[in-house]
C-alpha positions in Angstrom: 132.2 23.9 63.4 129.7 23.8 66.3 126.7 25.7 67.6 128.4 26.9 70.8 131.1 28.8 68.8 128.4 30.6 66.8 126.5 31.6 69.9 129.7 33.0 71.5 130.2 35.2 68.4 126.6 36.4 68.6 126.8 37.1 72.3 129.9 39.2 71.5 127.5 41.5 69.5 128.7 40.3 66.1 125.7 40.2 63.7 127.5 39.0 60.6 126.6 35.9 58.6 127.7 32.7 60.4 127.9 29.3 58.9 127.8 26.2 61.1 130.0 23.7 59.2 129.3 20.6 61.4 126.0 18.8 61.7 123.9 19.6 64.8 121.4 17.6 66.7 117.9 18.3 65.3 116.6 19.3 68.8 118.8 22.5 68.5 117.2 23.6 65.2 115.2 26.2 67.0 118.3 27.7 68.5 120.1 27.8 65.2 117.1 29.6 63.7 116.9 32.1 66.7 120.5 33.1 66.1 120.1 33.2 62.4 122.9 30.7 61.6 123.4 29.2 58.1 122.9 25.6 59.4 124.5 22.5 57.6 121.9 19.8 57.0 122.9 16.3 55.7 119.6 14.4 55.3 116.0 14.7 54.5 115.0 12.9 57.7 116.8 15.7 59.7 114.7 18.3 57.8 111.4 16.5 58.5 112.2 16.2 62.2 113.2 19.9 62.4 109.9 20.9 60.5 108.0 19.6 63.5 109.7 21.7 66.1 110.6 25.0 64.4 108.6 28.1 65.3 108.1 31.4 63.4 111.8 31.9 62.9 112.9 30.3 59.6 115.9 28.1 59.7 118.6 29.1 57.1 119.8 25.8 55.5 123.1 24.8 54.0 122.8 21.4 52.2 125.7 19.1 52.5 126.7 17.1 49.5 129.1 14.1 49.8 131.2 13.9 46.6 133.8 11.7 48.1 134.9 13.0 51.5 132.7 10.3 53.1 131.7 12.3 56.1 128.4 14.0 55.8 125.8 14.8 53.1 123.7 13.2 50.4 125.3 11.2 47.7 122.7 10.9 45.0 121.0 13.5 42.8 117.6 12.2 43.8 118.3 12.7 47.5 119.5 16.2 46.8 116.5 17.0 44.7 114.2 15.6 47.4 115.8 17.9 50.0 115.5 21.0 47.8 111.8 20.2 47.1 111.1 19.7 50.7 112.6 23.1 51.5 110.5 24.7 48.8 107.4 23.0 50.1 108.1 24.0 53.6 109.2 27.6 53.1 107.3 28.7 56.2 110.1 27.0 58.2 113.1 26.9 56.0 115.2 29.2 53.9 117.4 27.4 51.2 120.4 29.6 51.4 123.5 27.3 50.9 125.0 24.2 49.5 128.5 22.8 49.9 130.8 19.9 49.3 134.3 19.4 50.7 137.3 17.9 48.9 139.1 15.1 50.5 142.2 15.8 48.5 143.2 18.8 46.4 146.8 19.6 47.1 148.3 16.3 46.0 150.4 16.3 42.7 148.2 13.4 41.6 144.9 15.2 41.4 142.9 12.2 40.1 140.6 12.0 43.2 140.1 15.8 43.3 139.0 15.8 39.6 136.7 12.9 40.4 135.0 14.7 43.2 134.8 17.9 41.1 133.1 16.1 38.3 130.8 14.4 40.8 129.8 17.7 42.1 128.8 19.1 38.8 126.8 15.9 38.0 124.9 16.2 41.2 123.9 19.9 40.9 123.2 19.9 37.1 119.8 21.3 36.5 119.0 21.9 40.2 118.2 25.2 41.8 121.3 26.8 43.4 121.0 29.0 46.5 122.8 32.2 47.3 125.9 30.6 49.0 127.8 27.8 47.1 130.8 26.5 49.1 132.9 24.1 47.0 136.2 24.1 48.8 139.0 23.3 51.1 142.2 25.3 51.7 144.1 23.2 49.1 141.3 23.6 46.4 141.3 27.4 47.0 145.1 27.5 46.5 145.7 25.0 43.7 142.4 24.9 41.7 141.0 28.4 41.9 140.3 28.6 38.2 138.3 25.4 38.3 135.8 26.3 41.1 133.2 28.8 41.7 133.6 31.6 44.1 137.4 31.6 44.4 137.8 35.1 43.1 135.8 36.6 46.0 138.1 35.3 48.8 141.5 36.3 50.0 144.1 33.4 50.1 146.7 34.3 52.7 149.8 32.2 53.1 150.7 32.1 56.8 154.4 32.0 57.1 154.7 33.2 60.7 157.4 31.9 63.1 159.9 31.3 60.2 157.2 29.5 58.3 156.8 27.1 61.3 160.5 26.3 61.1 160.5 25.6 57.3 162.2 28.9 56.3 160.4 32.3 56.0 161.5 33.4 52.6 161.6 29.9 51.0 158.0 29.2 52.0 156.8 32.7 51.2 158.1 32.3 47.6 156.5 29.0 47.3 153.2 30.3 48.6 153.3 33.1 46.0 153.9 30.6 43.2 150.9 28.7 44.4 148.7 31.8 43.9 148.1 33.2 47.4 146.9 36.9 47.5 149.2 37.8 50.4 151.2 36.6 53.4 150.7 36.6 57.2 153.6 36.8 59.7 153.7 37.0 63.5 156.1 39.9 64.1 157.3 43.1 62.3 160.8 41.7 61.6 159.4 38.9 59.5 157.4 41.4 57.4 160.4 43.6 56.9 162.5 40.6 55.8 159.9 39.7 53.3 159.8 43.3 51.9 163.6 43.4 51.7 163.5 40.3 49.7 161.6 42.3 47.0 158.1 40.8 47.7 155.5 43.6 47.4 152.5 41.5 48.2 149.9 42.3 50.9 151.5 41.4 54.4 149.4 40.9 57.5 151.1 41.2 60.9 149.1 38.9 63.1 150.7 39.7 66.4 150.5 43.1 68.2 153.5 45.4 67.8 154.8 48.1 70.2 153.2 51.3 69.2 156.6 53.1 68.7 156.9 50.9 65.6 153.6 52.2 64.0 155.5 54.5 61.5 157.6 51.5 60.4 154.5 49.4 59.8 153.0 52.2 57.8 156.2 52.7 55.9 156.2 49.0 54.7 152.5 49.0 54.1 151.7 46.2 56.5 148.1 45.4 57.5 148.7 45.9 61.2 146.8 44.1 64.0 145.5 46.5 66.7 144.0 45.4 69.9 143.0 48.5 71.8 141.8 52.1 71.4 144.7 53.3 73.6 147.2 51.9 71.0 145.4 53.8 68.2 145.5 57.1 70.2 149.2 56.7 70.8 149.9 55.8 67.3 147.9 58.8 66.0 150.4 61.1 67.8 153.5 59.7 65.9 152.3 58.7 62.5 153.3 60.8 59.5 152.0 61.1 56.0 151.8 57.4 55.4 148.5 56.0 56.6 148.6 52.8 58.8 146.5 49.9 57.4 144.6 48.6 60.5 143.4 45.1 61.3 141.2 45.2 64.5 141.5 42.2 66.8 138.3 40.9 68.4 138.5 38.4 71.3 135.6 36.0 71.2 137.2 33.5 73.6 140.8 32.9 72.6 141.8 35.1 75.5 144.9 36.5 73.8 144.4 39.9 72.2 141.5 42.1 71.1 138.4 43.9 72.4 135.7 41.9 74.1 132.7 44.3 74.0 130.7 45.8 71.2 131.2 49.2 72.7 135.0 49.0 72.6 134.9 47.7 69.1 132.6 50.5 68.0 134.8 53.1 69.7 137.8 51.8 67.8 136.0 51.9 64.5 134.7 55.5 65.1 138.3 56.6 66.0 139.6 55.3 62.8 136.9 57.0 60.8 137.5 60.3 62.7 141.3 60.0 62.1 141.4 58.8 58.5 144.3 61.1 57.8 146.5 58.6 59.7 144.6 55.3 59.5 142.9 53.1 57.0 140.4 50.6 58.5 141.1 47.6 56.3 140.7 44.4 58.4 139.0 42.8 61.4 139.5 39.3 62.8 139.0 36.8 65.6 140.7 33.5 66.3 139.0 30.4 67.5 140.5 28.6 70.4 138.9 25.3 69.4 137.1 24.3 66.2 138.2 20.8 65.4 
């Protein structure tokens, strides 16, 4: 959401693509360009002000389009076209890399407003140049309208049913989530994953919480994507795993202060260990969790 979170990730040694979803004060545009963030921009005036203070590093721009969320972004095709033309004319300072809108409602049985926003989106972008990244989404849209929107086939939609589905019933909610089209399920502990398997559900299951290493063979038996937070855990598991490989999800602590490695060296050591012991492990996931983003 904010610049500080992106900086924290960079300072943890993570060089991946980072999108800043929220608008930032224009005075911080040089910092956003320094850290190579895809930066959300909601007005031409912002771009004009940033153009005056940016240096040699280009700012990667994600244009916000308001189709009915009523938060940020341009609302007319003319304004959107003017922004795109400005970016093209000032390509020494800007790179037009993204565009997005956010749906105000997409998981309501009455999808009238969602359809209105979707149609408005296509009206606004018709005939305009599209960048590399097109983000037309919220969680409900990804789940309920995946066939109507671009890009949904390239994401994993995971239904989080941890802690007995937050008290609503593990198996009941897991079955509903599957009916809604999720790609897999996420639980906190091993027992929840086993209960789902024993109910006959063969979907991808992520164990979000760390498990005692003695249960590594059970996690591999049930084909769980298993969260791992240290190299010592991997070394201990390597000694007791059998023929079934363990699917590993590496935890990275960027400030949540719960689980995961905190240095690039530790993360690199874990990845190298997984590669060197591929007879026992499959390196399938990596994650971090934000302590505050809203």
